[in-house]
VEXDREN-2710 file (C-alpha; in Angstrom, 1 decimal):
% VEXDREN-2710
k/r/px/py/pz
1/UNK/114.6/-105.2/57.4
2/UNK/116.8/-105.6/60.2
3/UNK/115.7/-102.8/62.6
4/UNK/116.6/-102.6/66.2
5/UNK/113.8/-104.0/68.1
6/UNK/113.1/-104.8/71.8
7/UNK/113.3/-108.6/72.0
8/UNK/111.6/-110.6/75.0
9/UNK/113.6/-113.0/77.3
10/UNK/112.0/-116.4/76.0
11/UNK/114.1/-119.2/77.3
12/UNK/111.2/-121.8/77.8
13/UNK/107.7/-121.8/76.2
14/UNK/105.1/-124.5/77.1
15/UNK/102.1/-125.3/75.1
16/UNK/98.8/-125.8/77.2
17/UNK/95.5/-126.7/75.3
18/UNK/93.3/-124.1/76.4
19/UNK/90.1/-126.3/77.0
20/UNK/91.9/-128.5/79.5
21/UNK/91.2/-127.2/82.9
22/UNK/93.8/-129.1/85.0
23/UNK/96.8/-128.2/82.8
24/UNK/95.5/-124.5/82.5
25/UNK/95.1/-124.5/86.3
26/UNK/98.7/-125.8/87.0
27/UNK/100.7/-124.1/84.1
28/UNK/101.6/-121.0/86.1
29/UNK/103.6/-123.1/88.6
30/UNK/105.8/-124.9/86.1
31/UNK/108.5/-122.0/85.7
32/UNK/108.2/-121.3/82.0
33/UNK/108.8/-117.8/80.7
34/UNK/105.7/-118.3/78.3
35/UNK/102.6/-120.3/78.5
36/UNK/101.4/-120.8/75.0
37/UNK/97.7/-121.2/75.0
38/UNK/96.9/-123.6/72.0
39/UNK/94.0/-123.2/69.8
40/UNK/95.5/-125.2/67.0
41/UNK/96.8/-128.8/66.8
42/UNK/95.8/-129.8/70.7
43/UNK/92.1/-128.8/69.8
44/UNK/89.9/-131.0/68.1
45/UNK/87.8/-129.4/65.1
46/UNK/84.7/-129.9/67.0
47/UNK/85.9/-128.1/70.0
48/UNK/87.8/-124.9/68.4
49/UNK/84.5/-122.6/68.5
50/UNK/84.3/-123.1/72.2
51/UNK/88.2/-123.3/73.0
52/UNK/88.6/-119.8/71.6
53/UNK/86.3/-118.4/74.2
54/UNK/88.2/-119.7/77.0
55/UNK/91.3/-117.6/76.4
56/UNK/90.1/-114.6/78.2
57/UNK/89.5/-116.6/81.3
58/UNK/92.8/-118.9/81.0
59/UNK/95.2/-115.9/80.4
60/UNK/95.2/-114.6/83.8
61/UNK/95.5/-118.0/85.4
62/UNK/98.7/-119.2/83.6
63/UNK/100.0/-115.6/84.0
64/UNK/99.9/-115.6/87.9
65/UNK/103.6/-116.2/88.4
66/UNK/104.8/-113.7/85.8
67/UNK/104.9/-115.9/82.5
68/UNK/104.2/-114.0/79.4
69/UNK/101.1/-115.3/77.7
70/UNK/101.1/-116.2/73.8
71/UNK/98.3/-118.0/71.8
72/UNK/99.0/-120.2/69.0
73/UNK/96.1/-119.6/66.5
74/UNK/94.6/-121.5/63.7
75/UNK/95.8/-121.3/60.2
76/UNK/92.7/-121.5/57.8
77/UNK/91.8/-117.9/57.4
78/UNK/88.1/-118.2/58.6
79/UNK/89.5/-119.7/61.9
80/UNK/92.2/-117.2/62.0
81/UNK/90.0/-114.4/61.9
82/UNK/87.7/-115.7/64.6
83/UNK/90.7/-116.4/66.8
84/UNK/92.0/-112.7/66.3
85/UNK/88.7/-111.3/67.4
86/UNK/88.6/-113.6/70.2
87/UNK/91.7/-113.3/71.8
88/UNK/93.4/-110.0/71.2
89/UNK/93.8/-108.1/74.5
90/UNK/96.1/-106.7/76.9
91/UNK/97.0/-110.0/78.5
92/UNK/98.0/-111.7/75.4
93/UNK/101.6/-110.6/74.3
94/UNK/102.0/-112.3/71.3
95/UNK/100.6/-114.8/68.6
96/UNK/102.1/-117.9/67.2
97/UNK/101.1/-118.2/63.4
98/UNK/101.3/-121.8/62.5
99/UNK/102.0/-122.7/58.8
100/UNK/103.2/-119.1/57.9
101/UNK/103.6/-119.4/53.9
102/UNK/105.0/-115.8/53.1
103/UNK/105.4/-112.3/54.4
104/UNK/101.9/-111.3/52.8
105/UNK/100.4/-113.8/55.3
106/UNK/102.1/-111.8/58.1
107/UNK/101.0/-108.7/56.7
108/UNK/97.5/-109.6/56.5
109/UNK/97.4/-110.6/60.3
110/UNK/99.1/-107.5/61.2
111/UNK/96.6/-105.4/59.4
112/UNK/93.8/-107.1/61.5
113/UNK/95.7/-106.5/64.7
114/UNK/96.1/-102.9/63.9
115/UNK/92.4/-102.5/63.6
116/UNK/91.6/-104.6/66.7
117/UNK/94.2/-103.0/68.9
118/UNK/92.9/-99.6/67.9
119/UNK/89.2/-100.5/68.8
120/UNK/90.3/-102.0/72.1
121/UNK/92.4/-99.1/73.4
122/UNK/95.7/-101.3/73.2
123/UNK/98.9/-99.5/72.2
124/UNK/99.5/-100.2/68.6
125/UNK/102.2/-102.9/68.1
126/UNK/101.2/-104.5/71.6
127/UNK/100.6/-108.0/69.9
128/UNK/103.8/-109.4/68.7
129/UNK/104.0/-112.1/66.2
130/UNK/105.9/-115.8/66.1
131/UNK/105.7/-117.1/62.6
132/UNK/106.0/-120.8/62.3
133/UNK/107.7/-122.2/59.1
134/UNK/106.0/-125.6/58.5
135/UNK/106.3/-126.3/54.8
136/UNK/108.8/-127.0/52.1
137/UNK/107.6/-123.8/50.1
138/UNK/107.7/-121.6/53.2
139/UNK/111.2/-122.7/54.1
140/UNK/112.5/-121.0/51.2
141/UNK/110.7/-117.7/52.3
142/UNK/112.1/-117.9/56.0
143/UNK/114.3/-114.8/55.8
144/UNK/111.5/-112.6/54.1
145/UNK/108.9/-113.8/56.7
146/UNK/111.3/-113.1/59.6
147/UNK/111.8/-109.7/58.4
148/UNK/108.3/-108.9/57.0
149/UNK/107.0/-106.7/60.0
150/UNK/108.2/-104.9/62.9
151/UNK/105.3/-107.0/65.2
152/UNK/107.6/-110.2/64.3
153/UNK/110.0/-111.0/67.4
154/UNK/110.8/-114.7/66.7
155/UNK/111.0/-117.4/64.1
156/UNK/110.6/-121.0/64.6
157/UNK/110.2/-124.2/62.6
158/UNK/107.6/-126.6/63.3
159/UNK/109.5/-129.9/63.1
160/UNK/106.6/-132.4/62.9
161/UNK/104.8/-130.5/60.1
162/UNK/107.7/-129.6/58.2
163/UNK/108.9/-133.2/58.3
164/UNK/105.7/-134.2/56.9
165/UNK/105.7/-131.5/54.1
166/UNK/109.2/-132.8/52.9
167/UNK/108.6/-136.6/53.3
168/UNK/111.3/-137.0/56.0
169/UNK/111.2/-138.6/59.7
170/UNK/111.5/-135.8/62.1
171/UNK/115.1/-136.7/63.5
172/UNK/118.0/-134.6/64.3
173/UNK/119.9/-135.6/61.4
174/UNK/117.3/-134.5/58.9
175/UNK/116.4/-131.3/60.9
176/UNK/119.8/-130.0/61.4
177/UNK/120.0/-128.1/58.0
178/UNK/116.5/-126.4/58.2
179/UNK/116.8/-125.8/61.9
180/UNK/120.1/-124.0/61.2
181/UNK/118.6/-122.1/58.3
182/UNK/115.9/-120.9/60.8
183/UNK/118.7/-119.5/63.1
184/UNK/120.4/-117.6/60.4
185/UNK/117.1/-116.2/59.0
186/UNK/116.1/-115.1/62.3
187/UNK/119.5/-113.5/63.3
188/UNK/119.6/-111.7/59.7
189/UNK/116.2/-109.9/60.7
190/UNK/117.1/-109.2/64.2
191/UNK/114.6/-111.7/65.8
192/UNK/114.8/-114.5/68.3
193/UNK/115.7/-117.8/66.9
194/UNK/113.5/-120.6/68.7
195/UNK/113.9/-124.4/68.7
196/UNK/116.1/-127.1/69.0
197/UNK/117.7/-129.8/66.7
198/UNK/115.1/-132.3/67.3
199/UNK/111.3/-132.6/67.8
200/UNK/108.9/-131.8/70.9
201/UNK/107.3/-135.2/70.5
202/UNK/110.1/-137.1/72.2
203/UNK/110.1/-135.9/75.8
204/UNK/110.7/-138.9/78.0
205/UNK/114.6/-139.0/77.8
206/UNK/115.5/-136.0/79.8
207/UNK/119.2/-136.4/79.9
208/UNK/119.0/-136.8/76.1
209/UNK/116.8/-133.7/76.0
210/UNK/119.3/-131.7/78.1
211/UNK/122.1/-132.5/75.7
212/UNK/119.9/-131.5/72.7
213/UNK/119.0/-128.0/74.4
214/UNK/122.7/-127.6/75.2
215/UNK/123.8/-128.2/71.5
216/UNK/121.1/-126.2/70.2
217/UNK/122.2/-123.0/72.4
218/UNK/125.7/-123.5/70.9
219/UNK/124.2/-123.5/67.6
220/UNK/122.5/-120.1/68.0
221/UNK/119.1/-120.8/69.4
222/UNK/117.8/-118.6/72.3
223/UNK/115.0/-120.7/73.6
224/UNK/112.5/-123.3/72.7
225/UNK/109.0/-124.6/73.0
226/UNK/107.8/-128.0/74.5
227/UNK/104.8/-129.8/75.6
228/UNK/105.8/-131.3/79.0
229/UNK/106.5/-129.7/82.3
230/UNK/109.4/-131.9/82.9
231/UNK/111.4/-130.2/80.3
232/UNK/110.9/-126.5/81.4
233/UNK/113.5/-126.5/84.0
234/UNK/116.0/-127.8/81.6
235/UNK/115.3/-125.1/79.2
236/UNK/115.8/-122.4/81.7
237/UNK/119.0/-123.7/82.6
238/UNK/120.4/-124.7/79.3
239/UNK/119.2/-121.5/77.4
240/UNK/121.1/-119.2/79.8
241/UNK/124.8/-118.5/80.2
242/UNK/126.3/-120.7/83.1
243/UNK/128.1/-119.2/86.1
244/UNK/131.4/-120.1/84.5
245/UNK/130.5/-118.5/81.2
246/UNK/129.8/-115.3/82.9
247/UNK/132.8/-115.1/84.9
248/UNK/135.0/-115.8/81.9
249/UNK/133.1/-113.2/80.0
250/UNK/133.8/-110.6/82.7
251/UNK/137.3/-111.7/82.7
252/UNK/137.9/-111.1/79.0
253/UNK/136.0/-107.9/78.9
254/UNK/138.2/-106.6/81.8
255/UNK/141.3/-107.5/80.4
256/UNK/140.4/-106.1/76.9
257/UNK/139.4/-102.9/78.2
258/UNK/142.5/-102.7/80.4
259/UNK/144.7/-103.1/77.2
260/UNK/142.6/-100.8/75.0
261/UNK/145.0/-97.8/76.1
262/UNK/147.8/-99.7/74.4
263/UNK/146.2/-99.7/71.0
264/UNK/146.2/-103.3/71.0
265/UNK/143.6/-104.9/68.6
266/UNK/144.0/-108.4/70.2
267/UNK/145.4/-109.6/73.4
268/UNK/146.0/-112.9/75.0
269/UNK/143.7/-114.2/77.9
270/UNK/144.2/-117.8/79.5
271/UNK/146.6/-118.8/76.5
272/UNK/143.8/-117.8/73.8
273/UNK/143.7/-114.7/71.4
274/UNK/141.0/-112.4/72.1
275/UNK/140.1/-109.6/69.4
276/UNK/137.1/-107.7/68.7
277/UNK/134.6/-110.5/67.5
278/UNK/135.5/-112.5/70.6
279/UNK/135.0/-109.4/72.7
280/UNK/131.8/-108.8/71.1
281/UNK/130.5/-112.2/71.7
282/UNK/131.3/-112.3/75.4
283/UNK/129.5/-108.7/75.8
284/UNK/126.4/-110.6/74.3
285/UNK/126.7/-113.3/76.9
286/UNK/127.0/-110.8/79.7
287/UNK/123.9/-108.8/78.1
288/UNK/121.9/-112.2/78.0
289/UNK/122.8/-112.8/81.6
290/UNK/121.7/-109.4/82.8
291/UNK/118.4/-109.5/80.7
292/UNK/117.6/-113.0/82.4
293/UNK/118.5/-111.8/85.9
294/UNK/116.2/-108.8/85.4
295/UNK/113.4/-111.1/84.1
296/UNK/113.9/-113.3/87.2
297/UNK/113.7/-110.6/89.7
298/UNK/110.6/-109.1/88.0
299/UNK/108.8/-112.3/88.6
300/UNK/109.9/-112.3/92.2
END
């Protein structure tokens, strides 16, 4: 399934443990496109029952500056169902599904969402889904997971859990192949590829992180999730076209359109050949730029 669907502008997504008040209270000021209220790995088992009750009050706090609010729920089905009952609401635009193993997993969650949205007066399909590939077995089903349901708007690979599953260290060298496969699976399904060639655990070397984010965009990623506020500004800057890219894209499109009347399939711009694939690529750059500009204006 590669149907056309409306995709969000999610350059930067920051995980916030929902039961830590100081993080919840300050999250809105961090500038992230998305705040992920976490019910999974950052919450101790003994605290999970209370944590899910905090989502309804935390959501409007973290959204005060216009960020989308996403909740990462738990994977064991009994916890998952309790999380769904607690968090589905108008304020929550999407759920991250950790340890997604198959398309059936996504369908089962979607079926519960259908019922909850109907009961709560929400538009059908309001709650979108972001499956997380986190095991060796799931990796080989990434494309079917990405294309499994119209609620799916993005796909990502959980580097730490995935590395544990395959018995490797979560370093860029080993993650390059699986991360690139996630990009291809997401693109084939028409959803956002989220992530970068690395892991969220290393956040102190910001220069290295900027280089990683820049490289990851060149490799096809459109945004990423992080755990530290210092990384947000970098993601917002690196996962958008630079002013120079926008200027060059406009120049290429204008030159190609001007030459179109001459029935030319390819032209030269600044000493480089420009044909249809190049034009489509720069048009995508301009569309991305415009979408980010619109989101920025909407947030004030």
